[in-house]
SEKOL-153523 format. One line per 10 residues: for each residue x, y, z of C-alpha. Coordinates in pm, 1 decimal, decimal comma. Layout:
BEGIN
X:Y:Z; ...;
***
This chain:
BEGIN
12990,8:1172,8:8449,6; 13091,2:1466,7:8238,1; 13421,4:1646,2:8211,0; 13544,7:1903,8:8457,1; 13697,9:2234,5:8348,6; 14026,8:2211,5:8159,8; 14313,7:2248,1:8404,9; 14104,5:2158,4:8710,8; 14252,8:1894,6:8940,5; 14002,6:1710,5:9160,5;
14095,6:1710,6:9528,0; 14116,3:1395,5:9739,2; 13763,8:1439,1:9879,7; 13623,3:1456,4:9526,3; 13823,2:1151,9:9416,1; 13706,7:960,4:9725,1; 13348,3:1046,3:9631,9; 13399,9:923,1:9273,9; 13543,3:593,6:9410,7; 13249,4:557,3:9653,5;
12993,6:618,9:9379,8; 13166,6:369,5:9149,4; 13178,0:105,8:9422,7; 12809,6:147,7:9506,4; 12655,5:189,3:9160,7; 12530,7:-69,6:8915,7; 12645,8:128,9:8610,1; 12900,7:412,2:8580,2; 12892,9:611,1:8256,5; 13145,3:876,8:8156,3;
13123,0:1104,5:7855,8; 13416,4:1261,2:7674,8; 13673,3:1398,2:7922,2; 13452,0:1279,1:8206,9; 13690,0:985,2:8234,5; 13964,3:1208,3:8379,6; 13836,0:1213,2:8740,4; 13774,1:836,0:8747,3; 14120,5:790,7:8595,5; 14273,3:1006,0:8870,1;
14068,9:811,2:9128,6; 14219,5:481,5:9007,7; 13891,1:341,7:8877,8; 14022,0:284,8:8524,5; 14323,2:82,9:8640,1; 14302,4:-261,7:8480,2; 13999,1:-163,1:8271,7; 13938,4:-110,3:7901,3; 13827,6:245,9:7829,2; 13809,4:510,9:7561,7;
13838,0:886,9:7548,2; 13836,2:1161,7:7285,7; 14042,3:1036,8:6992,0; 14305,6:1309,1:7013,8; 14381,3:1201,8:7373,5; 14425,6:826,4:7317,9; 14798,3:817,3:7237,4; 14887,7:1038,0:7533,9; 14669,3:829,2:7764,9; 14832,6:508,8:7642,7;
15168,3:661,5:7734,4; 15066,3:832,2:8060,7; 14813,5:578,8:8196,5; 14940,6:237,7:8079,5; 14741,8:53,3:8347,9; 14430,5:109,0:8137,7; 14374,1:-54,5:7800,3; 14286,0:245,7:7582,5; 14083,2:170,4:7270,3; 13997,3:409,4:6987,9;
13623,3:356,5:6981,3; 13312,0:569,2:7009,3; 13237,7:393,1:7336,2; 13372,7:106,3:7544,9; 13214,4:-112,4:7810,7; 13405,9:-301,5:8078,0; 13169,9:-446,2:8336,8; 12971,4:-164,2:8491,5; 13211,2:95,5:8347,5; 13103,0:269,1:8027,0;
13325,4:533,6:7863,9; 13270,6:736,8:7549,3; 13495,1:924,6:7312,7; 13398,3:1282,4:7235,6; 13081,6:1445,0:7364,6; 12857,3:1330,4:7079,5; 12987,2:974,1:7115,1; 12803,5:978,6:7446,1; 12483,8:943,2:7243,8; 12617,3:625,4:7082,4;
12717,4:492,4:7423,7; 12378,1:577,1:7570,9; 12204,9:386,6:7291,2; 12427,1:81,0:7349,1; 12364,7:103,6:7723,4; 11987,1:128,4:7674,4; 11988,0:-167,6:7436,1; 12195,3:-378,7:7673,5; 12003,2:-291,8:7989,1; 11646,6:-238,6:7864,3;
11650,2:-362,6:7504,7; 11522,8:-674,5:7339,8; 11204,0:-765,3:7168,2; 10901,4:-649,6:7360,3; 11097,4:-413,0:7586,5; 11066,3:-37,1:7608,0; 11408,3:68,9:7474,8; 11374,7:-69,6:7121,8; 11054,7:112,1:7018,6; 11173,9:435,3:7182,0;
11506,5:418,9:6999,0; 11319,6:355,4:6673,0; 11061,5:630,1:6729,4; 11337,1:875,2:6814,9; 11535,1:779,9:6506,2; 11844,3:734,9:6719,3; 12114,8:648,9:6465,1; 12340,2:349,2:6482,6; 12696,4:453,2:6403,4; 12995,6:222,5:6383,8;
13158,8:191,0:6725,7; 13504,5:158,0:6564,2; 13475,9:477,8:6352,9; 13475,6:281,7:6025,3; 13214,1:527,8:5897,2; 13458,9:820,3:5929,4; 13706,2:917,7:5658,4; 14061,1:941,6:5789,9; 14196,9:947,8:6141,6; 14288,7:1229,1:6371,1;
***
């Protein structure tokens, strides 16, 4: 799930749909600000999640029912969240490895052929903090 337009507030029908999809799916992935609608729908309550780094402190203050971590991606059960847009690539790699990876499975050779990089999930490969 990607982000909606800045300033847009999902209506109750949209939030009900997000809850229904989450309840019925086997994996729910959000990228960047795509976690805002699930947050508003109550899906992130009691979960560990991440978001764009510049939003983490405000989310910790405004949505304390979620454990907010400063990571490129986070996984809590079937919920997967990523930080900024490009962190969605890191999350997608981790998801593919977890779901389809392993020796002899399709994900590993495709990730290798594609040269999909492995970056540190905790941003240790980045100088400084935001």
